[in-house]
C-alpha positions as CSV (number, residue, x, y, z in Angstrom):
1,M,0.0,0.0,0.0
2,K,1.3,3.4,-1.0
3,R,0.1,6.3,1.3
4,V,0.6,9.9,0.2
5,G,-0.3,13.0,2.0
6,M,-0.9,16.4,0.3
7,L,-1.1,19.9,1.6
8,T,-1.1,23.5,0.2
9,S,0.5,26.1,2.3
10,G,1.0,29.9,2.4
11,G,-0.9,32.4,0.2
12,D,-3.2,30.8,-2.4
13,C,-2.8,31.3,-6.1
14,Q,-4.1,30.0,-9.4
15,G,-3.0,26.5,-10.3
16,L,-3.0,24.8,-6.9
17,N,-6.0,22.6,-7.7
18,A,-4.6,21.8,-11.2
19,A,-1.3,20.7,-9.5
20,L,-3.2,18.5,-7.0
21,H,-5.2,17.1,-9.9
22,G,-1.9,16.3,-11.7
23,V,-0.3,14.5,-8.8
24,A,-3.4,12.5,-8.0
25,K,-4.3,11.5,-11.6
26,A,-0.7,10.4,-12.2
27,L,-0.6,8.4,-9.0
28,F,-3.9,6.7,-9.9
29,E,-2.3,5.7,-13.2
30,C,0.6,4.1,-11.5
31,Y,-1.2,2.3,-8.7
32,D,-4.5,0.4,-8.5
33,E,-7.0,2.1,-6.2
34,E,-6.7,-0.7,-3.6
35,E,-2.9,0.0,-3.6
36,L,-3.1,3.7,-3.1
37,E,-4.3,6.0,-0.3
38,I,-4.2,9.8,-0.6
39,Y,-4.7,11.9,2.4
40,G,-5.7,15.6,2.0
41,I,-4.4,17.7,4.9
42,Q,-6.5,20.7,5.7
43,D,-5.2,24.2,5.8
44,G,-1.6,23.6,5.2
45,Y,0.9,23.0,7.9
46,R,-1.7,23.9,10.5
47,G,-3.7,20.8,9.5
48,L,-0.5,18.7,9.7
49,I,0.2,20.1,13.2
50,N,-3.4,19.6,14.5
51,G,-4.1,16.3,12.7
52,E,-6.8,17.6,10.4
53,Y,-6.9,15.4,7.4
54,R,-9.1,13.0,5.4
55,M,-8.7,10.2,3.0
56,M,-9.5,11.4,-0.6
57,K,-11.0,9.4,-3.5
58,R,-10.4,9.6,-7.2
59,E,-13.6,11.6,-7.7
60,D,-12.4,14.3,-5.3
61,F,-9.9,15.4,-7.9
62,S,-12.4,15.5,-10.8
63,G,-13.4,18.9,-12.2
64,I,-10.8,20.9,-10.3
65,L,-8.3,21.5,-13.1
66,C,-9.8,24.9,-14.0
67,R,-10.8,25.9,-10.5
68,G,-9.0,28.7,-8.6
69,G,-7.9,28.5,-5.0
70,T,-7.3,25.2,-3.3
71,I,-9.8,22.4,-2.3
72,L,-7.5,21.6,0.7
73,G,-7.5,25.1,2.1
74,T,-4.3,26.9,3.2
75,S,-2.8,29.0,5.9
76,R,0.4,30.8,6.7
77,Q,2.6,29.3,9.4
78,P,5.8,31.4,9.7
79,F,9.0,29.3,9.4
80,K,10.6,31.3,12.3
81,L,7.9,30.0,14.7
82,M,8.1,26.4,13.7
83,R,10.6,25.5,16.4
84,V,8.8,27.7,19.0
85,V,6.6,25.8,21.4
86,D,3.3,27.8,21.4
87,E,1.1,28.9,24.3
88,N,-0.7,25.5,24.3
89,S,2.7,23.7,24.8
90,V,2.5,22.3,21.2
91,D,5.8,21.4,19.7
92,K,4.9,22.0,16.0
93,V,7.7,20.0,14.5
94,Q,7.1,17.0,16.8
95,A,3.3,17.2,16.1
96,M,3.8,17.2,12.4
97,K,6.1,14.2,12.6
98,E,3.6,12.3,14.8
99,N,0.7,12.9,12.4
100,Y,2.9,11.9,9.5
101,K,3.5,8.6,11.3
102,K,-0.2,8.3,12.4
103,M,-1.2,8.4,8.7
104,K,1.5,5.9,7.9
105,L,2.6,8.1,5.0
106,D,5.3,7.0,2.5
107,C,5.6,10.6,1.3
108,L,4.2,14.1,1.9
109,V,3.6,16.3,-1.2
110,I,3.8,20.0,-0.3
111,L,2.7,22.9,-2.6
112,G,3.9,26.3,-1.6
113,G,6.3,29.3,-1.8
114,N,9.5,30.3,-0.1
115,G,8.4,30.0,3.5
116,T,6.7,26.7,2.8
117,H,9.9,25.3,1.2
118,K,11.9,26.2,4.3
119,T,9.6,24.2,6.5
120,A,9.5,21.4,3.9
121,N,13.3,21.2,4.1
122,L,13.1,21.2,7.9
123,L,10.8,18.2,7.8
124,C,13.0,16.5,5.3
125,G,15.9,17.0,7.7
126,E,13.7,15.4,10.4
127,G,13.4,12.2,8.4
128,L,10.1,12.7,6.5
129,N,9.9,11.8,2.8
130,V,9.0,15.0,1.1
131,V,8.3,16.2,-2.5
132,T,7.4,19.8,-3.2
133,L,5.9,21.9,-6.0
134,P,6.7,25.6,-6.5
135,K,3.7,27.9,-6.4
136,T,3.6,31.7,-6.1
137,I,2.4,34.6,-8.2
138,D,5.8,36.3,-7.4
139,N,7.9,33.7,-9.3
140,D,10.6,34.2,-6.7
141,I,11.4,30.6,-5.8
142,W,15.1,29.7,-6.3
143,G,15.9,26.8,-8.6
144,T,12.9,27.1,-11.1
145,D,12.5,29.3,-14.1
146,M,8.8,29.5,-13.5
147,T,6.3,28.9,-10.7
148,F,2.7,28.2,-11.3
149,G,0.3,31.0,-10.5
150,F,2.7,33.6,-11.9
151,Q,1.4,33.8,-15.5
152,S,-2.2,33.9,-14.3
153,A,-1.4,36.9,-12.1
154,V,0.5,38.6,-14.9
155,D,-2.5,38.2,-17.1
156,I,-4.8,39.8,-14.5
157,A,-2.4,42.6,-13.7
158,T,-2.0,43.3,-17.4
159,N,-5.7,43.5,-17.8
160,V,-5.9,46.1,-15.0
161,L,-3.2,48.2,-16.8
162,D,-5.1,47.9,-20.0
163,C,-8.3,49.1,-18.4
164,I,-6.5,52.0,-16.6
165,H,-5.1,53.1,-20.0
166,T,-8.5,54.0,-21.3
167,T,-9.5,56.1,-18.3
168,A,-6.1,57.7,-18.0
169,T,-6.2,58.7,-21.7
170,S,-9.7,60.1,-21.4
171,H,-8.9,62.3,-18.4
172,G,-5.2,63.1,-19.2
173,R,-4.1,61.8,-15.8
174,V,-1.1,60.0,-14.3
175,F,-2.2,56.6,-12.9
176,I,-0.2,54.4,-10.5
177,V,-1.1,50.8,-10.4
178,E,0.3,49.0,-7.4
179,L,0.9,45.3,-8.0
180,M,1.9,42.5,-5.6
181,G,5.6,41.7,-4.8
182,H,7.2,42.7,-1.5
183,K,10.7,41.4,-2.3
184,A,10.7,40.5,-6.0
185,G,9.5,42.5,-8.9
186,W,8.9,39.8,-11.5
187,L,5.1,40.3,-11.6
188,T,5.3,44.1,-11.9
189,L,8.1,43.9,-14.5
190,H,6.2,41.5,-16.8
191,A,2.8,43.0,-16.3
192,G,4.3,46.5,-16.7
193,I,5.8,45.7,-20.0
194,A,2.7,43.8,-21.3
195,G,0.4,46.6,-20.1
196,G,2.5,49.4,-21.7
197,A,3.5,51.1,-18.4
198,D,5.8,54.2,-18.9
199,V,7.4,53.8,-15.5
200,I,8.1,50.5,-13.7
201,L,9.3,50.5,-10.0
202,I,10.4,47.2,-8.5
203,P,12.2,46.4,-5.2
204,E,15.5,45.4,-6.9
205,I,16.0,48.8,-8.5
206,P,15.7,51.7,-6.0
207,Y,14.1,54.8,-7.4
208,T,14.2,58.6,-6.9
209,I,11.2,60.8,-7.3
210,A,13.4,63.2,-9.4
211,S,14.0,60.4,-12.0
212,V,10.3,59.6,-12.2
213,C,9.4,63.3,-12.5
214,K,11.9,63.6,-15.4
215,A,10.2,60.7,-17.2
216,L,6.8,62.3,-16.7
217,R,7.9,65.7,-17.9
218,K,9.5,64.1,-21.0
219,R,6.2,62.5,-21.9
220,N,4.5,65.9,-21.4
221,K,6.9,67.5,-23.8
222,M,6.1,64.8,-26.3
223,G,2.4,65.7,-26.1
224,K,1.4,62.7,-24.1
225,R,-1.6,63.6,-21.9
226,F,-1.3,60.7,-19.6
227,S,1.3,58.3,-18.0
228,I,1.0,54.9,-16.4
229,L,3.2,53.7,-13.5
230,A,3.4,50.0,-12.5
231,V,4.7,50.0,-9.0
232,A,5.5,46.9,-6.9
233,E,4.2,47.0,-3.3
234,G,7.8,46.5,-2.2
235,A,9.2,49.4,-4.4
236,I,11.9,51.3,-2.4
237,S,13.5,54.7,-2.8
238,K,17.3,55.0,-3.0
239,E,17.1,56.9,0.3
240,D,15.3,54.0,2.0
241,A,17.5,51.4,0.4
242,G,20.3,52.5,2.7
243,L,18.3,51.6,5.8
244,T,18.5,48.4,7.8
245,K,15.6,46.0,7.7
246,K,14.5,47.1,11.2
247,E,14.8,50.8,10.3
248,L,12.8,50.3,7.1
249,K,10.1,48.3,8.8
250,A,9.7,51.0,11.4
251,K,9.6,53.8,8.8
252,R,7.0,51.9,6.7
253,A,4.9,51.3,9.8
254,A,5.0,55.1,10.7
255,M,4.1,56.1,7.1
256,P,0.8,58.0,7.0
257,Y,-0.3,56.2,3.8
258,P,-2.0,52.8,3.3
259,A,0.6,51.7,0.7
260,I,3.8,53.0,-0.9
261,S,2.0,54.0,-4.1
262,Y,0.1,56.7,-2.2
263,K,3.3,58.1,-0.9
264,I,4.8,58.2,-4.4
265,A,1.6,59.8,-5.7
266,K,1.7,62.6,-3.1
267,E,5.4,63.3,-3.9
268,L,4.8,63.4,-7.6
269,E,1.8,65.7,-7.2
270,E,3.9,68.1,-5.2
271,A,6.8,68.0,-7.6
272,T,4.9,68.1,-10.9
273,G,1.5,69.6,-10.1
274,Q,-0.2,66.8,-12.1
275,E,-3.2,65.0,-10.9
276,I,-2.3,61.5,-9.7
277,R,-4.6,58.5,-9.2
278,V,-3.8,55.2,-7.5
279,T,-5.3,51.8,-8.2
280,V,-4.5,48.7,-6.0
281,P,-6.0,45.5,-7.5
282,G,-4.7,43.5,-4.5
283,H,-6.0,40.0,-4.1
284,F,-7.6,40.1,-7.5
285,Q,-4.2,39.1,-8.8
286,R,-4.3,35.8,-6.8
287,G,-7.9,34.9,-7.6
288,G,-9.9,33.3,-10.3
289,S,-9.2,30.4,-12.6
290,P,-5.7,29.6,-13.8
291,C,-4.7,30.5,-17.3
292,S,-4.0,27.8,-19.8
293,Y,-0.2,28.1,-19.3
294,D,-0.6,27.6,-15.5
295,R,-2.9,24.6,-16.0
296,T,-0.4,23.0,-18.2
297,L,2.6,23.8,-16.0
298,S,0.8,22.7,-12.9
299,T,-0.1,19.4,-14.5
300,R,3.5,18.8,-15.6
301,F,4.7,19.6,-12.1
302,G,2.1,17.2,-10.6
303,A,2.9,14.4,-13.0
304,A,6.6,14.8,-12.3
305,A,6.0,14.8,-8.5
306,A,4.1,11.5,-8.8
307,Q,7.1,10.0,-10.7
308,L,9.5,11.1,-7.9
309,I,7.2,9.3,-5.4
310,V,7.1,6.1,-7.5
311,Q,10.9,6.2,-7.9
312,K,11.3,7.2,-4.2
313,Q,13.4,10.3,-5.1
314,Y,12.4,12.2,-2.0
315,G,13.8,15.5,-0.7
316,N,13.3,17.2,-4.1
317,M,11.3,20.1,-5.5
318,V,10.0,19.7,-9.1
319,A,11.3,22.6,-11.2
320,L,11.2,24.1,-14.7
321,R,14.6,24.6,-16.2
322,N,15.2,25.4,-19.8
323,G,11.8,24.1,-20.7
324,E,12.3,20.7,-19.0
325,I,10.8,19.5,-15.6
326,V,13.6,18.4,-13.4
327,P,14.1,17.6,-9.6
328,V,16.0,20.1,-7.5
329,P,17.2,19.2,-4.0
330,L,15.3,21.0,-1.3
331,S,18.5,21.9,0.4
332,E,19.4,24.0,-2.6
333,V,16.1,25.8,-2.7
334,A,15.2,26.5,1.0
335,G,16.0,30.0,2.2
336,K,16.9,31.4,-1.2
337,L,15.0,34.1,-3.0
338,K,15.1,34.6,-6.8
339,T,15.0,38.3,-7.4
340,V,15.2,40.3,-10.7
341,P,18.8,41.0,-11.7
342,K,19.3,44.7,-12.6
343,D,20.8,43.7,-15.9
344,H,18.2,41.0,-16.7
345,S,17.3,40.8,-20.4
346,V,13.7,41.7,-19.7
347,V,14.8,44.9,-17.9
348,Q,17.1,45.7,-20.7
349,A,14.4,45.3,-23.3
350,A,12.1,47.6,-21.3
351,R,14.8,50.3,-21.1
352,E,15.4,50.0,-24.8
353,I,11.8,51.0,-25.5
354,G,12.0,53.9,-23.1
355,V,10.6,52.5,-19.9
356,C,11.8,54.4,-16.8
357,F,12.8,52.4,-13.7
358,G,13.3,55.4,-11.5
359,D,17.0,55.1,-11.2
């Protein structure tokens, strides 16, 4: 009997159900139903800690390929607290190990982002058989060229920029669209280019208001009545880039604005006299059905994860590299962030068509 547990952890995104569908369908192809038990663990690591799980049937995975969100539910369990015994005297790591053994699992399949992968690597080090799949709209997981959820979010963010273009053109205004991405600017970079943004501000390239103002004035001289700024939520000024993490956190907390884009809007209004509007699509970017690319990628990841289980190649994340799905050791992935290089070819292409990055 092969017993496999599955959980989705961290923020949700498009493609999670498609990936679960891929893993389960591939496993059912490899094993007869009486030879396979799949346990769905509820709400991520919290469910593994609290022993909240159920045995799933083949039909549980039918019709979910195109469905957004996750049928298993999810939660955020900070990695830095995993070794901390909570107020109820629960040793989280020990509890997860005990529930793994209680289910008599041969392997645990984990779908998640950076924090999720750090905990997955921790469990691997504790002797659990683990296989992971990389999901996040930020595309910032080390070791894979692409994560599922990213392209769907890019499509949504691009549509927002497209819609903003029409109203910005009509009113002759400057619009700021703030997109998700605290530490990595992949989403804002790709959506900004696809949506025709004139200015793109991402965490990896600190900006100055003077540089952004220069770009806006240049457009005014060219007779352009409007401008579009695609701004990552983690965009940072050159002044703030010199602060420590603690200092930056304190400064952001004291900021009298709901988000960085409103601060940028205020500074631009004062410097240029132009009318600035801010749009924050927020969780729209993580919602809805996965695009066709993510459905295919998730299925490929899921099928590959199933093969790793069959071959007992545990301790790996399935990844996309140069168009091929390959296993990458969790030890190489955990704790690393894939950010946008300042000289990345996509950044260079944007600069060559006149996009300003604020530097």
